[in-house]
C-alpha positions as CSV (number, residue, x, y, z in Angstrom):
1,X,-2.0,4.9,0.6
2,X,-4.6,5.4,-1.8
3,X,-2.1,4.3,-5.1
4,X,-4.9,1.5,-6.2
5,X,-8.8,1.7,-6.0
6,X,-8.3,-1.9,-3.7
7,X,-6.0,-4.2,-2.3
8,X,-6.6,-7.2,-4.6
9,X,-5.4,-4.4,-7.5
10,X,-2.7,-2.8,-5.2
11,X,-1.3,-6.6,-4.9
12,X,-1.2,-6.9,-8.6
13,X,0.3,-3.8,-9.0
14,X,3.1,-4.9,-7.0
15,X,3.1,-7.9,-8.7
16,X,3.7,-6.2,-12.0
17,X,6.7,-4.0,-10.7
18,X,5.1,-0.6,-10.9
19,X,6.5,0.1,-7.0
20,X,10.0,1.2,-5.7
21,X,10.5,0.8,-2.1
22,X,13.7,2.8,-0.9
23,X,14.6,3.1,-4.5
24,X,14.2,-1.0,-5.2
25,X,12.0,-2.4,-7.4
26,X,9.6,-4.7,-5.8
27,X,7.5,-7.3,-6.9
28,X,6.2,-9.2,-3.5
29,X,3.4,-8.1,-2.0
30,X,4.0,-9.5,1.1
31,X,7.0,-7.5,1.4
32,X,7.9,-6.3,5.1
33,X,8.4,-3.2,5.4
34,X,10.2,-1.1,8.1
35,X,9.6,1.9,9.9
36,X,10.8,5.2,7.6
37,X,10.4,2.8,4.1
38,X,9.6,5.2,1.5
39,X,6.9,3.6,-0.8
40,X,7.2,5.6,-4.9
41,X,5.3,4.6,-8.0
42,X,7.8,3.9,-10.6
43,X,8.6,6.6,-13.4
44,X,7.1,4.6,-16.4
45,X,4.1,3.9,-14.4
46,X,3.2,7.2,-13.5
47,X,1.2,7.6,-16.4
48,X,-1.0,4.6,-15.5
49,X,-4.5,5.2,-15.6
50,X,-5.5,2.9,-12.8
51,X,-3.3,4.8,-10.5
52,X,-3.9,8.4,-11.4
53,X,-7.8,7.5,-10.7
54,X,-6.9,5.8,-7.7
55,X,-5.2,9.0,-6.6
56,X,-8.2,11.2,-7.6
57,X,-10.1,9.6,-4.7
58,X,-7.7,10.2,-2.2
59,X,-9.3,13.4,-0.7
60,X,-7.1,13.7,2.4
61,X,-3.6,13.1,2.3
62,X,-3.0,11.3,5.9
63,X,-5.9,8.8,5.6
64,X,-4.1,6.2,7.7
65,X,-1.7,7.4,10.7
66,X,0.8,5.0,10.3
67,X,1.9,6.5,6.7
68,X,2.0,9.7,5.1
69,X,1.7,10.5,1.4
70,X,2.8,13.2,-1.2
71,X,0.3,13.2,-3.7
72,X,2.5,15.4,-5.7
73,X,5.3,13.4,-6.0
74,X,3.2,9.8,-5.8
75,X,5.4,8.3,-3.1
76,X,4.9,7.8,0.6
77,X,6.4,6.8,4.0
78,X,5.5,4.0,6.3
79,X,5.9,5.9,9.7
80,X,5.1,3.1,11.7
81,X,3.4,-1.0,12.3
82,X,-0.2,0.0,12.8
83,X,-2.1,-1.6,15.9
84,X,-4.9,-4.1,15.0
85,X,-7.7,-2.1,15.5
86,X,-6.3,0.7,13.0
87,X,-6.6,-1.5,10.0
88,X,-9.9,-1.3,8.1
89,X,-10.0,-5.3,7.0
90,X,-13.6,-7.1,7.2
91,X,-12.3,-10.6,8.6
92,X,-13.0,-13.1,11.3
93,X,-9.5,-13.6,13.0
94,X,-10.7,-16.4,14.7
95,X,-11.6,-18.4,11.7
96,X,-8.3,-17.7,10.5
97,X,-6.3,-19.1,13.3
98,X,-8.9,-22.2,13.8
99,X,-8.1,-23.0,9.8
100,X,-4.2,-22.7,10.2
101,X,-4.2,-24.6,14.1
102,X,-5.7,-27.7,12.2
């Protein structure tokens, strides 16, 4: 959604408890979300420079079609599970499958 500059920093922000999902504190980066879940920056965390700088870089509130973003409220909604082709990630999935199949 653009709350952090990178995936790695987003995972760290989640681990430190800066986000709420459906008004509940979540500190597990691999938390499985459901359609309709609302992700929001915690009240105490809204003044963090890293979050403000990342939000300034987000030009369009609809960068991804599977989430919606309300920049003013610093919150977003998970609309649907994305298809594999929609996820911008540079990874060779076959190598991951081969590693875990050993």
